[in-house]
HTML snippet that shows the backbone in 3Dmol.js (N, CA, C, O; Angstrom):
<script src="https://3Dmol.org/build/3Dmol-min.js"></script>
<div id="view" style="width:600px;height:400px;position:relative"></div>
<script>
const pdb = `
ATOM      1  N   MET A   1     195.670  57.757 160.793  1.00  0.00           N
ATOM      2  CA  MET A   1     194.196  56.798 160.907  1.00  0.00           C
ATOM      3  C   MET A   1     194.873  55.360 160.908  1.00  0.00           C
ATOM      4  O   MET A   1     195.924  55.185 160.291  1.00  0.00           O
ATOM      5  N   GLY A   2     194.325  54.451 161.532  1.00  0.00           N
ATOM      6  CA  GLY A   2     194.904  53.013 161.282  1.00  0.00           C
ATOM      7  C   GLY A   2     193.727  52.217 159.994  1.00  0.00           C
ATOM      8  O   GLY A   2     192.838  52.683 159.281  1.00  0.00           O
ATOM      9  N   LYS A   3     194.172  51.135 160.146  1.00  0.00           N
ATOM     10  CA  LYS A   3     193.511  50.396 159.234  1.00  0.00           C
ATOM     11  C   LYS A   3     192.007  50.254 159.549  1.00  0.00           C
ATOM     12  O   LYS A   3     191.711  49.924 160.698  1.00  0.00           O
ATOM     13  N   LYS A   4     191.327  50.402 158.925  1.00  0.00           N
ATOM     14  CA  LYS A   4     189.116  50.112 159.076  1.00  0.00           C
ATOM     15  C   LYS A   4     189.020  48.824 159.078  1.00  0.00           C
ATOM     16  O   LYS A   4     189.477  47.967 158.321  1.00  0.00           O
ATOM     17  N   ILE A   5     188.121  48.755 160.378  1.00  0.00           N
ATOM     18  CA  ILE A   5     187.603  47.237 160.396  1.00  0.00           C
ATOM     19  C   ILE A   5     186.718  47.371 160.906  1.00  0.00           C
ATOM     20  O   ILE A   5     186.433  48.278 161.689  1.00  0.00           O
ATOM     21  N   ALA A   6     185.750  46.008 160.385  1.00  0.00           N
ATOM     22  CA  ALA A   6     184.274  46.180 161.630  1.00  0.00           C
ATOM     23  C   ALA A   6     184.381  45.242 162.265  1.00  0.00           C
ATOM     24  O   ALA A   6     185.080  44.331 161.821  1.00  0.00           O
ATOM     25  N   ILE A   7     183.794  45.111 163.424  1.00  0.00           N
ATOM     26  CA  ILE A   7     183.442  44.199 164.438  1.00  0.00           C
ATOM     27  C   ILE A   7     181.943  44.134 165.166  1.00  0.00           C
ATOM     28  O   ILE A   7     181.227  45.009 165.654  1.00  0.00           O
ATOM     29  N   GLU A   8     181.852  43.210 165.068  1.00  0.00           N
ATOM     30  CA  GLU A   8     180.425  42.441 165.448  1.00  0.00           C
ATOM     31  C   GLU A   8     180.028  43.275 167.100  1.00  0.00           C
ATOM     32  O   GLU A   8     180.755  43.202 168.090  1.00  0.00           O
ATOM     33  N   GLU A   9     178.723  44.023 167.024  1.00  0.00           N
ATOM     34  CA  GLU A   9     178.638  44.926 167.886  1.00  0.00           C
ATOM     35  C   GLU A   9     178.948  44.460 169.401  1.00  0.00           C
ATOM     36  O   GLU A   9     179.478  45.345 170.071  1.00  0.00           O
ATOM     37  N   SER A  10     178.719  43.247 170.060  1.00  0.00           N
ATOM     38  CA  SER A  10     178.507  42.442 171.111  1.00  0.00           C
ATOM     39  C   SER A  10     180.481  42.147 171.560  1.00  0.00           C
ATOM     40  O   SER A  10     180.937  41.623 172.576  1.00  0.00           O
ATOM     41  N   LEU A  11     180.963  42.513 170.792  1.00  0.00           N
ATOM     42  CA  LEU A  11     182.488  42.414 170.980  1.00  0.00           C
ATOM     43  C   LEU A  11     183.034  43.555 171.734  1.00  0.00           C
ATOM     44  O   LEU A  11     184.193  43.811 171.407  1.00  0.00           O
ATOM     45  N   ILE A  12     182.628  44.181 172.486  1.00  0.00           N
ATOM     46  CA  ILE A  12     182.799  45.204 173.240  1.00  0.00           C
ATOM     47  C   ILE A  12     184.626  45.377 173.803  1.00  0.00           C
ATOM     48  O   ILE A  12     185.410  46.101 173.190  1.00  0.00           O
ATOM     49  N   ASP A  13     184.862  44.898 174.532  1.00  0.00           N
ATOM     50  CA  ASP A  13     186.176  44.600 174.864  1.00  0.00           C
ATOM     51  C   ASP A  13     187.197  44.475 173.538  1.00  0.00           C
ATOM     52  O   ASP A  13     188.097  45.262 173.243  1.00  0.00           O
ATOM     53  N   LEU A  14     186.895  43.551 172.996  1.00  0.00           N
ATOM     54  CA  LEU A  14     187.845  43.461 171.721  1.00  0.00           C
ATOM     55  C   LEU A  14     188.007  44.738 170.882  1.00  0.00           C
ATOM     56  O   LEU A  14     189.057  45.180 170.417  1.00  0.00           O
ATOM     57  N   LYS A  15     186.871  45.206 170.786  1.00  0.00           N
ATOM     58  CA  LYS A  15     186.701  46.492 170.102  1.00  0.00           C
ATOM     59  C   LYS A  15     187.477  47.569 170.771  1.00  0.00           C
ATOM     60  O   LYS A  15     188.262  48.225 170.085  1.00  0.00           O
ATOM     61  N   ASN A  16     187.336  47.825 172.071  1.00  0.00           N
ATOM     62  CA  ASN A  16     188.422  48.681 172.797  1.00  0.00           C
ATOM     63  C   ASN A  16     189.853  48.338 172.697  1.00  0.00           C
ATOM     64  O   ASN A  16     190.759  49.168 172.624  1.00  0.00           O
ATOM     65  N   GLU A  17     189.989  47.108 172.699  1.00  0.00           N
ATOM     66  CA  GLU A  17     191.916  47.166 172.652  1.00  0.00           C
ATOM     67  C   GLU A  17     192.188  47.185 171.497  1.00  0.00           C
ATOM     68  O   GLU A  17     193.371  47.445 171.276  1.00  0.00           O
ATOM     69  N   LEU A  18     191.377  46.960 170.379  1.00  0.00           N
ATOM     70  CA  LEU A  18     191.856  47.036 168.695  1.00  0.00           C
ATOM     71  C   LEU A  18     191.740  48.369 168.662  1.00  0.00           C
ATOM     72  O   LEU A  18     192.512  48.741 167.779  1.00  0.00           O
ATOM     73  N   GLU A  19     191.108  49.456 169.218  1.00  0.00           N
ATOM     74  CA  GLU A  19     191.231  50.987 168.831  1.00  0.00           C
ATOM     75  C   GLU A  19     192.403  51.612 169.610  1.00  0.00           C
ATOM     76  O   GLU A  19     193.072  52.500 169.080  1.00  0.00           O
ATOM     77  N   ASN A  20     192.667  51.176 170.843  1.00  0.00           N
ATOM     78  CA  ASN A  20     193.987  51.338 171.457  1.00  0.00           C
ATOM     79  C   ASN A  20     195.160  50.676 170.769  1.00  0.00           C
ATOM     80  O   ASN A  20     196.278  50.918 171.224  1.00  0.00           O
ATOM     81  N   MET A  21     195.048  49.907 169.777  1.00  0.00           N
ATOM     82  CA  MET A  21     195.903  49.505 169.015  1.00  0.00           C
ATOM     83  C   MET A  21     196.255  50.266 167.754  1.00  0.00           C
ATOM     84  O   MET A  21     197.277  50.057 167.102  1.00  0.00           O
ATOM     85  N   GLY A  22     195.360  51.135 167.473  1.00  0.00           N
ATOM     86  CA  GLY A  22     195.187  52.325 166.368  1.00  0.00           C
ATOM     87  C   GLY A  22     194.238  51.690 165.380  1.00  0.00           C
ATOM     88  O   GLY A  22     194.252  52.314 164.319  1.00  0.00           O
ATOM     89  N   TYR A  23     193.556  50.829 165.376  1.00  0.00           N
ATOM     90  CA  TYR A  23     192.334  50.596 164.279  1.00  0.00           C
ATOM     91  C   TYR A  23     191.635  51.586 164.190  1.00  0.00           C
ATOM     92  O   TYR A  23     191.768  52.429 165.077  1.00  0.00           O
ATOM     93  N   ASP A  24     190.745  51.808 163.201  1.00  0.00           N
ATOM     94  CA  ASP A  24     189.881  52.572 162.920  1.00  0.00           C
ATOM     95  C   ASP A  24     188.303  51.596 163.053  1.00  0.00           C
ATOM     96  O   ASP A  24     188.264  50.640 162.278  1.00  0.00           O
ATOM     97  N   ILE A  25     187.302  51.751 163.784  1.00  0.00           N
ATOM     98  CA  ILE A  25     186.584  50.696 164.160  1.00  0.00           C
ATOM     99  C   ILE A  25     185.248  51.364 163.572  1.00  0.00           C
ATOM    100  O   ILE A  25     184.819  52.444 163.978  1.00  0.00           O
ATOM    101  N   VAL A  26     184.674  50.639 162.625  1.00  0.00           N
ATOM    102  CA  VAL A  26     183.379  51.285 161.759  1.00  0.00           C
ATOM    103  C   VAL A  26     182.093  50.082 162.239  1.00  0.00           C
ATOM    104  O   VAL A  26     182.146  48.998 162.819  1.00  0.00           O
ATOM    105  N   ASP A  27     181.062  50.841 161.713  1.00  0.00           N
ATOM    106  CA  ASP A  27     180.128  49.479 161.622  1.00  0.00           C
ATOM    107  C   ASP A  27     179.841  48.326 160.969  1.00  0.00           C
ATOM    108  O   ASP A  27     180.304  48.546 159.850  1.00  0.00           O
ATOM    109  N   MET A  28     179.360  47.206 160.953  1.00  0.00           N
ATOM    110  CA  MET A  28     179.328  46.087 160.214  1.00  0.00           C
ATOM    111  C   MET A  28     178.961  46.477 158.732  1.00  0.00           C
ATOM    112  O   MET A  28     179.461  45.866 157.787  1.00  0.00           O
ATOM    113  N   ASP A  29     178.096  47.488 158.565  1.00  0.00           N
ATOM    114  CA  ASP A  29     177.503  47.929 157.313  1.00  0.00           C
ATOM    115  C   ASP A  29     178.152  48.577 156.477  1.00  0.00           C
ATOM    116  O   ASP A  29     177.627  48.847 155.397  1.00  0.00           O
ATOM    117  N   ASN A  30     179.570  49.021 156.800  1.00  0.00           N
ATOM    118  CA  ASN A  30     180.463  49.882 156.002  1.00  0.00           C
ATOM    119  C   ASN A  30     181.338  48.908 155.148  1.00  0.00           C
ATOM    120  O   ASN A  30     182.008  47.994 155.627  1.00  0.00           O
ATOM    121  N   GLY A  31     181.226  49.288 153.544  1.00  0.00           N
ATOM    122  CA  GLY A  31     181.814  48.164 152.814  1.00  0.00           C
ATOM    123  C   GLY A  31     183.062  48.494 152.744  1.00  0.00           C
ATOM    124  O   GLY A  31     183.784  47.551 152.420  1.00  0.00           O
ATOM    125  N   ASP A  32     183.709  49.702 152.967  1.00  0.00           N
ATOM    126  CA  ASP A  32     185.525  49.636 152.664  1.00  0.00           C
ATOM    127  C   ASP A  32     186.080  49.360 154.126  1.00  0.00           C
ATOM    128  O   ASP A  32     186.043  50.263 154.962  1.00  0.00           O
ATOM    129  N   VAL A  33     186.705  47.838 154.494  1.00  0.00           N
ATOM    130  CA  VAL A  33     187.249  47.701 155.211  1.00  0.00           C
ATOM    131  C   VAL A  33     188.306  46.750 155.155  1.00  0.00           C
ATOM    132  O   VAL A  33     188.213  45.971 154.206  1.00  0.00           O
ATOM    133  N   GLU A  34     189.437  46.572 156.022  1.00  0.00           N
ATOM    134  CA  GLU A  34     190.325  45.627 155.694  1.00  0.00           C
ATOM    135  C   GLU A  34     189.974  44.191 156.270  1.00  0.00           C
ATOM    136  O   GLU A  34     190.471  43.181 155.773  1.00  0.00           O
ATOM    137  N   ALA A  35     188.958  44.141 157.511  1.00  0.00           N
ATOM    138  CA  ALA A  35     188.788  42.898 157.963  1.00  0.00           C
ATOM    139  C   ALA A  35     187.359  43.073 158.667  1.00  0.00           C
ATOM    140  O   ALA A  35     187.030  44.228 158.941  1.00  0.00           O
ATOM    141  N   ILE A  36     186.383  41.912 159.020  1.00  0.00           N
ATOM    142  CA  ILE A  36     185.317  41.687 159.481  1.00  0.00           C
ATOM    143  C   ILE A  36     185.741  40.896 160.479  1.00  0.00           C
ATOM    144  O   ILE A  36     186.325  39.819 160.365  1.00  0.00           O
ATOM    145  N   VAL A  37     185.364  41.583 161.678  1.00  0.00           N
ATOM    146  CA  VAL A  37     185.571  40.557 163.036  1.00  0.00           C
ATOM    147  C   VAL A  37     184.440  40.191 163.901  1.00  0.00           C
ATOM    148  O   VAL A  37     183.860  41.090 164.510  1.00  0.00           O
ATOM    149  N   TYR A  38     184.064  38.971 164.021  1.00  0.00           N
ATOM    150  CA  TYR A  38     182.737  38.516 164.235  1.00  0.00           C
ATOM    151  C   TYR A  38     182.752  37.443 165.099  1.00  0.00           C
ATOM    152  O   TYR A  38     183.796  36.794 165.168  1.00  0.00           O
ATOM    153  N   MET A  39     182.016  37.195 165.621  1.00  0.00           N
ATOM    154  CA  MET A  39     181.507  35.839 166.544  1.00  0.00           C
ATOM    155  C   MET A  39     180.583  34.690 166.172  1.00  0.00           C
ATOM    156  O   MET A  39     179.394  34.672 166.489  1.00  0.00           O
ATOM    157  N   SER A  40     181.090  33.896 165.600  1.00  0.00           N
ATOM    158  CA  SER A  40     180.590  32.548 164.978  1.00  0.00           C
ATOM    159  C   SER A  40     179.415  32.362 165.385  1.00  0.00           C
ATOM    160  O   SER A  40     178.800  32.047 164.367  1.00  0.00           O
ATOM    161  N   ALA A  41     178.680  32.359 166.277  1.00  0.00           N
ATOM    162  CA  ALA A  41     177.393  31.908 166.883  1.00  0.00           C
ATOM    163  C   ALA A  41     176.486  33.486 166.949  1.00  0.00           C
ATOM    164  O   ALA A  41     175.373  33.563 167.470  1.00  0.00           O
ATOM    165  N   LEU A  42     177.095  34.487 166.418  1.00  0.00           N
ATOM    166  CA  LEU A  42     176.195  35.530 166.925  1.00  0.00           C
ATOM    167  C   LEU A  42     175.985  36.418 165.439  1.00  0.00           C
ATOM    168  O   LEU A  42     175.101  37.263 165.296  1.00  0.00           O
ATOM    169  N   VAL A  43     176.812  36.106 164.562  1.00  0.00           N
ATOM    170  CA  VAL A  43     176.469  36.786 162.869  1.00  0.00           C
ATOM    171  C   VAL A  43     176.415  35.566 162.180  1.00  0.00           C
ATOM    172  O   VAL A  43     177.015  34.512 162.395  1.00  0.00           O
ATOM    173  N   ASN A  44     175.554  35.894 161.265  1.00  0.00           N
ATOM    174  CA  ASN A  44     175.033  35.102 160.000  1.00  0.00           C
ATOM    175  C   ASN A  44     175.689  35.463 158.933  1.00  0.00           C
ATOM    176  O   ASN A  44     175.079  36.280 158.244  1.00  0.00           O
ATOM    177  N   MET A  45     177.138  35.016 158.391  1.00  0.00           N
ATOM    178  CA  MET A  45     177.872  35.493 157.490  1.00  0.00           C
ATOM    179  C   MET A  45     177.342  35.319 156.089  1.00  0.00           C
ATOM    180  O   MET A  45     178.135  35.518 155.168  1.00  0.00           O
ATOM    181  N   ASN A  46     176.143  34.984 155.822  1.00  0.00           N
ATOM    182  CA  ASN A  46     175.286  34.687 154.884  1.00  0.00           C
ATOM    183  C   ASN A  46     174.672  36.008 154.486  1.00  0.00           C
ATOM    184  O   ASN A  46     174.430  36.273 153.309  1.00  0.00           O
ATOM    185  N   MET A  47     174.396  36.928 155.602  1.00  0.00           N
ATOM    186  CA  MET A  47     173.861  38.227 155.307  1.00  0.00           C
ATOM    187  C   MET A  47     174.368  39.303 154.047  1.00  0.00           C
ATOM    188  O   MET A  47     173.754  40.175 153.433  1.00  0.00           O
ATOM    189  N   GLY A  48     175.381  38.949 153.993  1.00  0.00           N
ATOM    190  CA  GLY A  48     176.216  39.662 152.966  1.00  0.00           C
ATOM    191  C   GLY A  48     176.887  40.963 153.187  1.00  0.00           C
ATOM    192  O   GLY A  48     176.079  41.794 153.600  1.00  0.00           O
ATOM    193  N   PHE A  49     178.029  41.401 153.061  1.00  0.00           N
ATOM    194  CA  PHE A  49     178.720  42.400 153.058  1.00  0.00           C
ATOM    195  C   PHE A  49     179.270  43.099 151.783  1.00  0.00           C
ATOM    196  O   PHE A  49     179.954  42.468 150.977  1.00  0.00           O
ATOM    197  N   ASP A  50     178.967  44.396 151.613  1.00  0.00           N
ATOM    198  CA  ASP A  50     179.375  44.727 150.672  1.00  0.00           C
ATOM    199  C   ASP A  50     180.697  45.622 150.724  1.00  0.00           C
ATOM    200  O   ASP A  50     180.750  46.745 151.225  1.00  0.00           O
ATOM    201  N   ILE A  51     181.852  44.875 150.068  1.00  0.00           N
ATOM    202  CA  ILE A  51     182.858  44.946 150.276  1.00  0.00           C
ATOM    203  C   ILE A  51     183.553  45.869 148.996  1.00  0.00           C
ATOM    204  O   ILE A  51     183.710  45.334 147.899  1.00  0.00           O
ATOM    205  N   SER A  52     183.967  47.346 149.239  1.00  0.00           N
ATOM    206  CA  SER A  52     184.320  48.079 148.172  1.00  0.00           C
ATOM    207  C   SER A  52     185.627  48.786 148.354  1.00  0.00           C
ATOM    208  O   SER A  52     185.754  49.998 148.180  1.00  0.00           O
ATOM    209  N   ASN A  53     186.977  47.660 148.853  1.00  0.00           N
ATOM    210  CA  ASN A  53     188.039  48.610 148.870  1.00  0.00           C
ATOM    211  C   ASN A  53     188.852  47.940 147.905  1.00  0.00           C
ATOM    212  O   ASN A  53     190.034  48.277 147.839  1.00  0.00           O
ATOM    213  N   GLY A  54     188.344  46.894 147.012  1.00  0.00           N
ATOM    214  CA  GLY A  54     189.037  46.669 145.631  1.00  0.00           C
ATOM    215  C   GLY A  54     189.477  45.234 145.877  1.00  0.00           C
ATOM    216  O   GLY A  54     189.372  44.439 144.943  1.00  0.00           O
ATOM    217  N   LYS A  55     190.061  44.744 147.291  1.00  0.00           N
ATOM    218  CA  LYS A  55     190.757  43.405 147.593  1.00  0.00           C
ATOM    219  C   LYS A  55     190.493  42.965 148.321  1.00  0.00           C
ATOM    220  O   LYS A  55     191.226  42.155 148.888  1.00  0.00           O
ATOM    221  N   GLY A  56     188.890  43.349 148.848  1.00  0.00           N
ATOM    222  CA  GLY A  56     188.114  41.933 149.690  1.00  0.00           C
ATOM    223  C   GLY A  56     188.427  42.451 151.413  1.00  0.00           C
ATOM    224  O   GLY A  56     189.128  43.428 151.679  1.00  0.00           O
ATOM    225  N   ALA A  57     188.000  41.897 152.075  1.00  0.00           N
ATOM    226  CA  ALA A  57     187.926  41.824 153.538  1.00  0.00           C
ATOM    227  C   ALA A  57     188.318  40.375 153.925  1.00  0.00           C
ATOM    228  O   ALA A  57     187.893  39.376 153.346  1.00  0.00           O
ATOM    229  N   ILE A  58     189.214  40.376 155.015  1.00  0.00           N
ATOM    230  CA  ILE A  58     189.572  39.040 155.758  1.00  0.00           C
ATOM    231  C   ILE A  58     188.477  38.850 156.743  1.00  0.00           C
ATOM    232  O   ILE A  58     188.267  39.643 157.661  1.00  0.00           O
ATOM    233  N   LEU A  59     187.706  37.648 156.498  1.00  0.00           N
ATOM    234  CA  LEU A  59     186.372  37.727 157.811  1.00  0.00           C
ATOM    235  C   LEU A  59     187.376  36.820 159.032  1.00  0.00           C
ATOM    236  O   LEU A  59     188.021  35.807 158.762  1.00  0.00           O
ATOM    237  N   ILE A  60     187.317  37.321 160.068  1.00  0.00           N
ATOM    238  CA  ILE A  60     187.987  36.651 161.429  1.00  0.00           C
ATOM    239  C   ILE A  60     187.071  36.414 162.122  1.00  0.00           C
ATOM    240  O   ILE A  60     186.190  37.243 162.352  1.00  0.00           O
ATOM    241  N   ASN A  61     187.093  35.054 162.668  1.00  0.00           N
ATOM    242  CA  ASN A  61     186.098  34.583 163.897  1.00  0.00           C
ATOM    243  C   ASN A  61     186.955  34.647 165.230  1.00  0.00           C
ATOM    244  O   ASN A  61     187.904  33.942 165.575  1.00  0.00           O
ATOM    245  N   ALA A  62     186.337  35.700 165.869  1.00  0.00           N
ATOM    246  CA  ALA A  62     187.024  36.388 167.089  1.00  0.00           C
ATOM    247  C   ALA A  62     186.806  35.204 168.081  1.00  0.00           C
ATOM    248  O   ALA A  62     187.552  35.269 169.058  1.00  0.00           O
ATOM    249  N   HIS A  63     185.851  34.002 168.058  1.00  0.00           N
ATOM    250  CA  HIS A  63     185.916  33.017 168.934  1.00  0.00           C
ATOM    251  C   HIS A  63     187.288  32.552 169.665  1.00  0.00           C
ATOM    252  O   HIS A  63     188.050  32.000 168.871  1.00  0.00           O
ATOM    253  N   GLY A  64     187.678  32.626 170.711  1.00  0.00           N
ATOM    254  CA  GLY A  64     188.972  32.178 171.265  1.00  0.00           C
ATOM    255  C   GLY A  64     190.443  32.747 170.824  1.00  0.00           C
ATOM    256  O   GLY A  64     191.507  32.139 170.938  1.00  0.00           O
ATOM    257  N   ARG A  65     190.206  34.324 170.187  1.00  0.00           N
ATOM    258  CA  ARG A  65     191.659  34.882 169.926  1.00  0.00           C
ATOM    259  C   ARG A  65     191.509  36.435 170.556  1.00  0.00           C
ATOM    260  O   ARG A  65     190.648  37.310 170.651  1.00  0.00           O
ATOM    261  N   THR A  66     192.654  36.246 170.856  1.00  0.00           N
ATOM    262  CA  THR A  66     192.892  37.599 171.385  1.00  0.00           C
ATOM    263  C   THR A  66     193.167  38.835 170.725  1.00  0.00           C
ATOM    264  O   THR A  66     193.325  38.788 169.505  1.00  0.00           O
ATOM    265  N   ALA A  67     193.231  39.647 171.161  1.00  0.00           N
ATOM    266  CA  ALA A  67     193.413  40.907 170.091  1.00  0.00           C
ATOM    267  C   ALA A  67     194.546  41.087 169.571  1.00  0.00           C
ATOM    268  O   ALA A  67     194.618  41.634 168.471  1.00  0.00           O
ATOM    269  N   ASP A  68     195.717  40.653 170.269  1.00  0.00           N
ATOM    270  CA  ASP A  68     197.109  40.451 169.615  1.00  0.00           C
ATOM    271  C   ASP A  68     196.832  39.643 168.511  1.00  0.00           C
ATOM    272  O   ASP A  68     196.988  40.174 167.411  1.00  0.00           O
ATOM    273  N   GLU A  69     196.396  38.296 168.554  1.00  0.00           N
ATOM    274  CA  GLU A  69     196.143  37.322 167.502  1.00  0.00           C
ATOM    275  C   GLU A  69     195.525  38.420 166.363  1.00  0.00           C
ATOM    276  O   GLU A  69     196.139  38.814 165.372  1.00  0.00           O
ATOM    277  N   ILE A  70     194.367  38.748 166.698  1.00  0.00           N
ATOM    278  CA  ILE A  70     193.667  39.542 165.405  1.00  0.00           C
ATOM    279  C   ILE A  70     194.698  40.368 164.622  1.00  0.00           C
ATOM    280  O   ILE A  70     194.889  40.406 163.407  1.00  0.00           O
ATOM    281  N   ASP A  71     195.305  41.010 165.603  1.00  0.00           N
ATOM    282  CA  ASP A  71     195.790  42.124 164.963  1.00  0.00           C
ATOM    283  C   ASP A  71     196.771  41.672 164.011  1.00  0.00           C
ATOM    284  O   ASP A  71     197.028  42.367 163.027  1.00  0.00           O
ATOM    285  N   GLU A  72     197.507  40.252 164.275  1.00  0.00           N
ATOM    286  CA  GLU A  72     198.551  39.763 163.604  1.00  0.00           C
ATOM    287  C   GLU A  72     198.047  39.233 162.172  1.00  0.00           C
ATOM    288  O   GLU A  72     198.692  39.521 161.165  1.00  0.00           O
ATOM    289  N   ILE A  73     196.664  38.307 162.087  1.00  0.00           N
ATOM    290  CA  ILE A  73     195.943  38.121 161.271  1.00  0.00           C
ATOM    291  C   ILE A  73     195.859  39.154 160.201  1.00  0.00           C
ATOM    292  O   ILE A  73     196.279  39.016 159.052  1.00  0.00           O
ATOM    293  N   ILE A  74     195.211  40.314 160.754  1.00  0.00           N
ATOM    294  CA  ILE A  74     195.138  41.489 160.013  1.00  0.00           C
ATOM    295  C   ILE A  74     196.385  42.251 159.028  1.00  0.00           C
ATOM    296  O   ILE A  74     196.416  42.635 157.859  1.00  0.00           O
ATOM    297  N   ARG A  75     197.158  42.244 159.922  1.00  0.00           N
ATOM    298  CA  ARG A  75     198.485  42.500 159.545  1.00  0.00           C
ATOM    299  C   ARG A  75     199.521  41.921 158.292  1.00  0.00           C
ATOM    300  O   ARG A  75     200.334  42.445 157.530  1.00  0.00           O
ATOM    301  N   ASN A  76     198.948  40.374 158.562  1.00  0.00           N
ATOM    302  CA  ASN A  76     199.653  39.761 157.573  1.00  0.00           C
ATOM    303  C   ASN A  76     198.665  39.426 156.584  1.00  0.00           C
ATOM    304  O   ASN A  76     199.253  38.943 155.616  1.00  0.00           O
ATOM    305  N   ARG A  77     197.253  39.475 156.376  1.00  0.00           N
ATOM    306  CA  ARG A  77     196.380  39.090 155.751  1.00  0.00           C
ATOM    307  C   ARG A  77     196.499  37.591 155.698  1.00  0.00           C
ATOM    308  O   ARG A  77     196.444  37.132 154.558  1.00  0.00           O
ATOM    309  N   LYS A  78     196.632  36.832 156.555  1.00  0.00           N
ATOM    310  CA  LYS A  78     196.861  35.524 156.699  1.00  0.00           C
ATOM    311  C   LYS A  78     195.898  34.803 158.100  1.00  0.00           C
ATOM    312  O   LYS A  78     195.945  35.270 159.238  1.00  0.00           O
ATOM    313  N   TYR A  79     195.247  33.865 157.787  1.00  0.00           N
ATOM    314  CA  TYR A  79     194.140  33.008 158.860  1.00  0.00           C
ATOM    315  C   TYR A  79     194.281  31.454 158.644  1.00  0.00           C
ATOM    316  O   TYR A  79     194.053  30.922 157.558  1.00  0.00           O
ATOM    317  N   SER A  80     194.573  30.953 159.474  1.00  0.00           N
ATOM    318  CA  SER A  80     194.861  29.445 159.823  1.00  0.00           C
ATOM    319  C   SER A  80     193.627  28.961 159.195  1.00  0.00           C
ATOM    320  O   SER A  80     192.536  29.430 158.871  1.00  0.00           O
ATOM    321  N   SER A  81     194.235  27.837 159.154  1.00  0.00           N
ATOM    322  CA  SER A  81     192.555  26.603 158.574  1.00  0.00           C
ATOM    323  C   SER A  81     191.546  27.039 159.126  1.00  0.00           C
ATOM    324  O   SER A  81     191.650  27.673 160.175  1.00  0.00           O
ATOM    325  N   LEU A  82     190.409  26.811 158.577  1.00  0.00           N
ATOM    326  CA  LEU A  82     189.351  26.704 159.323  1.00  0.00           C
ATOM    327  C   LEU A  82     189.134  25.456 159.804  1.00  0.00           C
ATOM    328  O   LEU A  82     188.105  25.383 160.475  1.00  0.00           O
ATOM    329  N   PHE A  83     189.618  24.661 159.717  1.00  0.00           N
ATOM    330  CA  PHE A  83     189.332  23.256 160.133  1.00  0.00           C
ATOM    331  C   PHE A  83     190.311  22.696 161.223  1.00  0.00           C
ATOM    332  O   PHE A  83     190.173  21.547 161.645  1.00  0.00           O
TER     333      PHE A  83
END
`;
const viewer = $3Dmol.createViewer("view");
viewer.addModel(pdb, "pdb");
viewer.setStyle({}, {cartoon: {color: "spectrum"}});
viewer.zoomTo();
viewer.render();
</script>
């Protein structure tokens, strides 16, 4: 089983691509994830996520990113500057 990540519901194509790369895609309300992938205009990140994997989850804005770029961010647990 691959790394478990949560993806915002409307990102269907991205979800399918990441599943094909071996990721286990779960609902946004599942707290035990490596990453949460969202589209900034569609998700209120203030709604709160219960992260229970002990090391936190990386939040990734999918806007303008490919599945390969998101995969690299997850594998390296590195995200570019917010600004």
